[in-house]
C-alpha positions in Angstrom: 25.2 -5.8 5.4 24.5 -9.6 4.2 25.8 -10.0 0.2 23.3 -10.8 -2.3 25.5 -14.0 -2.7 24.7 -15.0 1.1 20.8 -13.8 0.5 20.2 -16.2 -2.4 22.0 -18.9 -0.6 20.0 -18.7 2.4 16.6 -18.4 0.2 17.9 -21.9 -1.4 18.5 -23.1 1.8 15.5 -21.9 3.6 13.4 -22.9 0.8 14.4 -26.1 0.0 13.8 -26.8 3.9 10.4 -25.3 3.9 11.3 -22.7 5.9 10.3 -19.8 3.5 7.3 -18.5 1.6 8.3 -17.9 -2.5 7.4 -14.1 -1.2 10.4 -15.0 1.2 8.1 -15.1 4.4 8.7 -17.7 7.4 6.3 -20.5 6.6 5.7 -21.6 9.9 4.1 -19.9 12.7 5.5 -18.8 15.8 6.3 -20.3 19.3 2.9 -18.9 21.2 0.8 -20.0 18.0 -0.3 -16.9 18.0 0.8 -16.6 14.2 -0.2 -20.0 12.4 1.8 -20.8 9.6 1.2 -20.0 6.0 -0.6 -22.9 3.7 -1.5 -21.5 0.7 -3.5 -18.2 1.8 -6.9 -18.0 0.3 -7.5 -20.5 -2.8 -11.3 -19.4 -3.2 -14.2 -16.8 -2.9 -16.4 -18.1 0.1 -19.6 -19.2 -0.8 -20.7 -15.3 0.8 -19.2 -13.9 -2.1 -21.5 -12.6 -5.4 -20.1 -11.2 -8.6 -20.3 -7.9 -9.4 -20.1 -6.9 -5.5 -17.6 -6.1 -2.4 -15.3 -9.0 -1.2 -17.3 -10.6 1.6 -15.6 -11.5 4.9 -14.3 -15.4 4.5 -13.9 -15.0 8.6 -17.5 -13.8 9.8 -17.7 -16.6 12.4 -14.2 -14.9 14.4 -14.8 -12.8 17.5 -12.7 -10.3 18.7 -10.1 -11.8 21.6 -9.3 -8.4 23.1 -8.9 -5.0 22.4 -6.1 -2.8 23.0 -6.5 1.2 24.3 -5.0 3.1 26.2 -5.9 2.0 29.0 -3.9 -1.1 28.7 -1.4 -0.4 26.6 1.5 -0.9 28.2 0.8 -4.7 28.4 1.0 -4.8 24.6 4.0 -2.4 23.6 5.9 -4.8 22.3 3.6 -5.7 19.1 2.9 -2.0 18.8 4.9 0.9 16.3 5.2 4.0 18.4 3.2 5.3 16.0 -0.2 3.0 17.1 0.9 3.5 20.8 0.8 7.5 20.4 -2.6 7.1 18.3 -4.1 5.4 21.3 -2.8 8.2 24.0 -3.7 10.6 21.4 -7.5 9.8 21.9 -7.4 8.0 25.1 -11.5 7.5 24.9 -11.9 7.0 21.6 -9.3 4.8 19.6 -8.5 1.3 20.3 -8.1 -1.9 18.5 -9.9 -4.7 18.5 -7.4 -7.8 17.8 -8.9 -11.1 15.9 -7.6 -14.6 15.3 -4.5 -13.9 12.6 -5.5 -15.4 9.8 -2.0 -15.9 6.8 -4.6 -15.2 3.9 -2.7 -13.7 0.7 -2.5 -15.4 -2.1 -1.3 -15.0 -5.7 -1.8 -16.6 -8.7 1.0 -19.0 -10.4 2.7 -16.9 -12.9 3.6 -14.6 -9.7 5.1 -17.2 -7.6 6.9 -18.5 -10.7 8.2 -14.7 -10.6 9.1 -14.4 -7.5 11.6 -17.6 -7.8 12.9 -16.0 -10.8 13.9 -12.5 -9.1 15.4 -14.2 -6.3 18.1 -15.2 -8.5 18.2 -12.3 -11.3 17.2 -9.4 -9.9 20.1 -6.8 -9.4 20.0 -3.8 -7.7 21.3 0.1 -9.0 22.0 2.7 -6.3 23.0 5.2 -8.8 21.3 8.1 -9.4 17.6 8.0 -8.1 17.8 4.0 -7.6 17.0 1.5 -9.9 16.3 -2.8 -9.9 17.5 -4.6 -13.7 16.7 -8.2 -14.3 13.5 -8.6 -12.6 10.0 -9.3 -13.9 6.3 -8.8 -12.7 6.5 -8.2 -9.1 8.6 -7.8 -5.8 12.2 -8.5 -7.3 14.0 -9.7 -3.7 12.3 -11.8 -2.0 15.0 -12.5 0.7 16.7 -9.0 0.9 19.7 -7.8 2.6 19.5 -4.3 2.3 16.8 -1.9 3.7 16.4 -0.3 0.2 15.7 -3.8 -1.2 12.5 -3.9 0.8 11.5 -0.8 -0.2 11.8 -1.8 -3.9 9.6 -5.1 -2.8 6.8 -2.7 -1.8 7.0 -0.3 -5.0 6.8 -3.5 -7.4 4.4 -5.4 -5.5 1.9 -7.6 -7.5 -1.7 -6.0 -7.5 -3.2 -7.1 -10.5 -2.6 -6.0 -14.5 -5.6 -3.3 -14.8 -8.2 -2.7 -12.7 -11.1 0.2 -12.7 -11.8 1.4 -9.0 -13.8 4.7 -7.4 -11.8 6.5 -4.4 -13.1 8.7 -2.1 -11.3 10.6 0.4 -11.9 13.0 3.7 -9.9 15.3 4.9 -11.5 15.2 8.6 -10.9 18.8 10.9 -10.2 18.6 13.8 -13.9 19.6 14.3 -15.1 16.0 12.7 -16.3 18.2 9.4 -15.2 16.7 5.8 -16.6 16.3 2.7 -15.9 13.3 0.0 -13.9 14.2 -2.9 -14.4 11.0 -4.9 -12.5 9.9 -8.2 -12.7 7.3 -11.0 -9.4 5.8 -11.7 -8.0 3.2 -14.6 -5.0 1.8 -12.9 -2.5 -1.0 -15.4 0.8 -1.9 -14.6 2.9 -3.3 -17.6 5.3 -4.6 -15.5 3.1 -6.6 -14.4 1.9 -8.3 -17.1 2.7 -12.2 -17.5 5.3 -13.0 -20.5 5.8 -10.6 -23.5 2.6 -8.5 -24.0 2.3 -5.1 -26.5 1.7 -3.6 -22.8 4.6 -4.2 -21.5 7.1 -3.0 -24.8 5.3 0.0 -25.0 6.1 0.5 -21.5 9.1 -1.4 -21.0 10.1 1.2 -17.7 6.8 2.0 -16.4 5.2 0.0 -13.0 1.9 1.9 -13.3 -0.2 3.8 -15.5 -3.0 5.4 -14.3 -5.8 8.3 -15.2 -8.3 9.7 -13.1 -11.4 11.6 -13.1 -12.7 14.1 -10.2 -16.4 13.5 -10.1 -17.4 15.3 -7.1 -17.3 18.1 -5.2 -18.6 20.2 -8.0 -16.2 22.6 -7.6 -13.2 20.3 -9.2 -15.6 17.9 -10.9 -14.1 17.2 -14.3 -10.4 17.4 -13.6 -8.4 14.9 -14.5 -5.2 13.1 -14.1 -2.7 10.8 -15.7 0.3 9.5 -14.5 3.4 7.0 -15.8 5.1 5.7 -13.0 8.7 4.8 -13.8 10.3 2.2 -12.7 13.3 3.5 -12.4 13.5 7.2 -12.7 17.3 6.9 -13.8 15.9 5.8 -17.1 12.5 8.2 -17.3 10.9 10.2 -14.6 7.8 9.8 -13.4 5.3 12.0 -16.2 2.2 13.8 -15.0 -0.7 15.5 -17.4 -3.4 17.7 -16.3 -6.6 18.5 -18.2 -7.7 22.0 -17.9 -10.7 23.3 -17.7 -10.8 26.4 -19.4 -8.6 25.6 -22.3 -10.3 22.1 -22.6 -7.3 20.0 -23.5 -4.6 18.1 -21.8 -1.2 19.5 -20.9 2.1 18.3 -19.6 2.1 19.4 -15.6 5.6 19.9 -13.8 8.3 17.0 -12.1 5.9 15.9 -9.3 6.9 13.8 -6.4 8.1 13.3 -3.2 7.8 15.6 -0.3 5.2 17.9 -2.2 1.8 18.1 -0.4 -0.3 15.5 -2.3 -3.7 17.5 -4.2 -6.8 17.9 -2.8 -5.5 16.1 0.7 -5.4 19.8 2.7 -1.3 18.9 3.5 -2.6 15.7 5.1 0.0 13.4 3.1 2.4 13.7 0.8 3.0 13.2 -2.9 5.2 9.6 -2.0 2.9 9.1 1.0 0.4 7.3 -1.7 0.1 3.4 -1.4 2.0 4.0 2.1 5.2 5.0 0.0 5.7 5.5 -4.0 8.3 7.1 -6.2 11.9 6.6 -5.8 13.8 5.6 -2.3 17.1 7.7 -3.1 16.6 10.7 -0.9 16.8 8.5 2.6 19.1 5.9 4.1 17.3 3.3 4.4 18.5 0.3 7.3 17.0 -3.4 7.7 16.3 -3.6 10.9 14.2 -7.0 10.6 11.3 -8.5 11.8 9.0 -8.0 14.7 5.4 -9.4 15.3 3.3 -6.5 15.8 -0.9 -5.7 15.5 -1.8 -4.4 11.8 -5.1 -3.6 10.4 -5.5 -7.1 8.0 -8.4 -8.9 6.6 -10.3 -5.3 7.1 -13.3 -6.7 5.1 -15.9 -4.9 7.9 -14.7 -1.5 6.9 -15.2 -3.0 3.3 -18.5 -3.5 3.4 -20.9 -2.1 1.0 -23.7 -1.9 3.3 -21.5 0.8 5.1 -21.3 4.8 4.5 -18.4 7.3 4.5 -20.7 8.3 8.3 -19.9 4.8 9.6 -16.4 5.2 9.2 -14.7 8.1 9.5 -14.3 10.0 13.0 -13.0 13.1 14.6 -8.8 12.1 14.5 -9.1 8.6 13.4 -11.8 6.5 11.8 -14.2 4.3 13.7 -12.6 1.7 15.3 -16.0 -1.0 15.6 -15.6 -1.9 12.2 -11.7 -2.6 11.9 -9.3 -5.4 12.5 -6.2 -6.1 13.7 -4.3 -9.2 13.8 -0.5 -10.5 14.4 1.5 -10.9 12.2 5.3 -10.9 11.2 6.5 -7.1 9.1 9.0 -6.5 7.9 10.7 -3.1 9.6 12.7 -0.6 7.8 14.1 2.7 8.9 14.7 5.6 6.8 16.5 8.4 7.2 16.9 11.3 5.3 20.2 11.8 3.5 22.7 15.1 4.5 21.8 17.2 2.2 18.3 15.7 1.1 15.1 17.8 1.1 11.8 16.2 2.4 9.6 17.5 5.4 9.9 14.0 7.0 13.8 13.5 8.6 12.7 9.5 9.6 10.5 7.1 8.1 9.9 3.7 9.5 7.8 1.1 7.2 6.6 -1.9 8.6 5.9 -4.5 6.1 3.6 -7.7 5.8 5.9 -10.4 5.3 3.4 -12.5 2.9 2.3 -9.2 0.5 5.3 -6.8 0.5 2.4 -4.2 0.9 3.5 -1.4 4.1 1.1 -2.0 6.8 2.3 1.2 9.2 4.6 3.5 8.3 5.7 6.3 11.0 6.8 9.7 10.0 9.2 12.0 11.6 10.1 15.5 11.0 13.1 17.2 11.2 13.2 17.4 14.7 13.0 14.0 15.1 9.5 14.4 16.5 6.7 11.8 15.5 4.8 13.4 12.7 2.2 11.4 11.3 1.0 7.3 11.7 -0.4 6.0 8.6 -2.2 2.7 8.3 -3.1 0.5 5.7 -6.1 -1.7 6.2 -5.5 -4.7 3.9 -7.4 -7.4 2.6 -7.2 -9.9 -0.3 -9.3 -9.6 -3.5 -9.8 -12.9 -3.8 -11.5 -13.1 -7.4 -7.8 -12.0 -8.7 -6.1 -13.2 -6.1 -4.3 -10.2 -4.8 -3.1 -9.0 -1.5 -3.7 -4.7 -1.5 -5.2 -2.2 0.6 -9.4 -1.6 1.1 -8.0 1.9 3.2 -5.5 4.0 3.5 -5.3 6.1 7.0 -2.8 8.9 7.3 -2.7 10.1 11.2 -1.5 13.9 11.6 -1.0 13.6 15.2 -0.2 17.2 16.0 -2.7 18.7 14.1 -5.9 16.5 15.5 -6.9 16.0 12.2 -6.5 12.7 9.6 -7.2 11.5 5.8 -9.1 8.7 4.8 -8.3 7.4 1.7 -9.9 4.5 -0.2 -14.0 5.3 0.8 -15.7 3.5 -2.1 -18.7 1.2 -0.1 -21.1 3.0 -1.2 -19.9 2.6 -5.3 -18.9 -0.3 -7.4 -16.5 -2.5 -6.4 -12.8 -2.6 -7.9 -13.3 -4.1 -11.6 -10.0 -6.4 -12.5 -8.6 -7.7 -15.6 -5.8 -9.2 -17.0 -6.0 -6.7 -20.6 -3.4 -3.9 -20.2 -3.9 -1.2 -23.5 -1.3 0.9 -23.6 -3.9 2.7 -25.6 -5.8 3.5 -22.8 -2.8 5.2 -20.9 -2.3 8.4 -23.4 -2.5 11.9 -23.1 -5.4 11.3 -26.1 -7.6 8.8 -23.9 -7.3 11.0 -20.9 -9.5 13.3 -23.0 -11.8 10.8 -23.8 -11.9 9.7 -20.6 -13.1 13.1 -19.4 -15.7 13.7 -21.8 
């Protein structure tokens, strides 16, 4: 494996030659011209955007170049993951991938770029215990990774803003295509992501994410609530979770909840550590850095983000409606994680494909303990350009063997994300959860 010194030397040499962006992506396009150079991404909202509404498509005139389906999948295998191929073959009549021109739209505030440059020199990996990163600030710690686990940390600590209020609708779709919507309001805070020395960060020096959530529907669970403190490293402090018990009308501390446990209200269609495509300690898997590939990923997904759509326009049996999707050819980092001997998980192997311009996992192929492809998870990515930051608008978890799909992020009919630069530790306490649920 390349050493840290080698990685830093490569970063310095490549960056000085303008071969790499500060995120560690290859600045230039590819030889075929199908991936352009990165020139800064989206620098301002398009003229069609209206404050208080969902982000509009900055590329409305782009047309479908071609579609990939089960009928022509063989011609495109080199640019697809095994999971994407399996999904096309599982639904030959209904699933396809519309491919558009590639737009490298990722962009971030200047202080995030400054933090990445600092992290390239200062961040240190700790492999003992459940793993840790030290001496990193704000965002992804390893712009030029030398190990697979560093890539996983880059995803976990990627910058998604300082605070955001949002709605999230989820649909666990049956084999017959039936579903209901679980709707939550959520308040997310990122102490680690704040600029400089803030009270939020001082109160939570080991917290990458604090989130409180309130269930709005269906009626049988409306009023339930959860508060989570997600640590940077569980070597210092484990994930903390509190729940509001309606019967007792009080907030109580929950047992540890993570890894392979089925996520609540998902019909067992994803694990706790599938949320966000991956979260939590990376210690149960041995991560191998495979390198880079050019694959089709769901990118600039503003069509499926549109506020004119309803869940019925998006949800289908076994997958989402391909009519509203947009796939583009992008370079991705590939990391292959194999379950360590003696470790416990429902996945024996998981392969992540991460967008080189954001460190967001775009595709995750998950295999069971016998080596069979179990789930294919895809992130539909946009630039929330008023911030700006790159994040998902939809996360889709395909349970191939069950013929089912879980769709997270159905917020089209609700108020869009509200980002702010103000993080307040008082808003993420058990008492704050109690007040939030009133």
